[in-house]
N, C-alpha and C positions, 0 to 999 in steps of 0.2 A: 504494500500500500504506500509506504513512504518513499519508494523509489521515484515515483512520478513527482512527488513534492520536492524531493532532493534535486531532481533535474531542473525544476523551475527555480529553485533557490540558486542553483549553479548559474542559471541564466541571469538572475538578478545580481549575482556576485560579479558578473562580467561587465557591469556598468554602474555608474554612480546612481542613476535613477531612470525610471521610465515615466514619462509624462503622458497620461491619458489611457483610459481603459480600452478605447478602440485601438490605439497604437499597440498596446500590449497584446491584444487579440491577434492583430495582423502580424506582429513580429514573430510570435510563436508559430503561427500558421506558415509563414514564409520559411522559417527555419525547418519546420517539418517537411515542407516541399523541397528543401535543399538537402534532404536525407539526414537531418539531425533527428535522432530517435525520440521525439516527443510523442506521447501516446494519446493525447487528447483528441476526441472525435469532434469534427466540425460539420456544421450544416450551413447552407446559405441563408443569410438573414438580411435585414435592412441595409447594413453597412458592409456587406460581403460576408466572407466566412466567419462564423462565430462558434465558440465552444462553451456550452454550459458547464462542462467538466472543468475547463480552465477557470471560469468565474468562481466555481465552488472551491477549487483547490487554492486559489489566491485568497479567498475569504477565510478558509481554514488556516492558512499560513499566517494571515493577519491576526486571527483569533489566538493562535499559538504564540504570537509575538516574534515570529521569524521574519516577517515582512511588515514594514510600516506603510500605511496608506494615509496620505494627507489630502484632505478635501479643500479645494480652493474655490471661492466664488468668483466667477467671471461675469461679464455683462449680463448674459441671459442663460447661463448654464453653470454647472459645476465641473471642475477638472480635478482629476486625481493623480497624485504622484506616488510612485512605489519605490521603496528602497529596502535592501536587505538590512536587517538589524544585526547587532552584535550577537544576539541569541541565534539568529540564522547562520551567521558565520561559524559560531561554535558548533552548531549541529552539523554543518558541512565538513568539519574536520574529522568527524566520526563516520563519514559515509564515503565509500568508494564509488566512483562513477566512471563510466566509459564514454562520457561526452567529449567530443573534440573541443578545442578552444573556440569560444564563441565571440571573443572580444571584437574581432574585425567585422564579423557579420553584424553584430549589435551596433557598433559604431557607425557603420554604413547606413543601417536602417534608422537609427536614432537621429541621424542628420537629415532625414527626409520627413516630409509632412505626413500627417495621418491620412490626408486625402490621397497622396501618392501611394502610400502603403495599402490603402483600400483598393486602389486600382490594381496594383501588383498582385495582391492576394486574390482579387476577383479573377484576374487573368489566369493565375495558377489553379484556381478552382475549376476552371473550364479547360485546362491545358490538354485534356484528352481529345479535344476538338481541333480541327485545322485552324491555323492562325487567323484566317479571314473570318471564320465563324466566331472565334473568340472576340475579335474586334466588334462584330455585330452584336454579340451577347452583351459586351460591355456598354455599347451605345444604347442598347435596349434596357437592360436592368439598372444601369447607372445613368440614365438620361438626365436626371436632375443635377448630376455632377458636371455635366458639359465637358467630358473628356474629349480630347482631339486625337487624331491619328498620330500626331507628334508625341502626345502623352503616352500612347500605346507603344510607339517605337522606343521611347525612353524606358518604358516599363520592361520591354524585352531585353534591352541592353543591361538594365539593372539586374534582372533575373540571371542573365548569362554571367555577369560579373560576380554576383553572390555565389553562384554554383561553382565558380572557378577558384574560390577561396578555400584553402586547405588548412 
């Protein structure tokens, strides 16, 4: 049971913080699609791939004091910040994991907007389709986001770049 929690804590230990629930969801999904062995199941939701399991695990880790969640009020919404706590770091010292280093992947994704990661994760969700159909799907299911063909081309370059990191 705790192995999946430990993998997520390893993820959090590879960065100072993750800002935003949507960003967190997309980052774990993208890592999973880059062959990083995260186990959470995803389904397509309003903002692209979403995992209820991930939401529950993060909530459990916050309740255990392994991850801190800070809620900030913005103009018309709340934003959440996540960080590994000292207790979480201590827990990780007692847990062996076979995850590859995630720092570079996380740094690359953390430098991108949630909107862009939503696009990339949506493209990856439909990656079993031909590229032209993926673009059509994105334009259909994400019409409110007004993505352009240039955004999609940038998304493919980003996916290729992430998958080339070892």
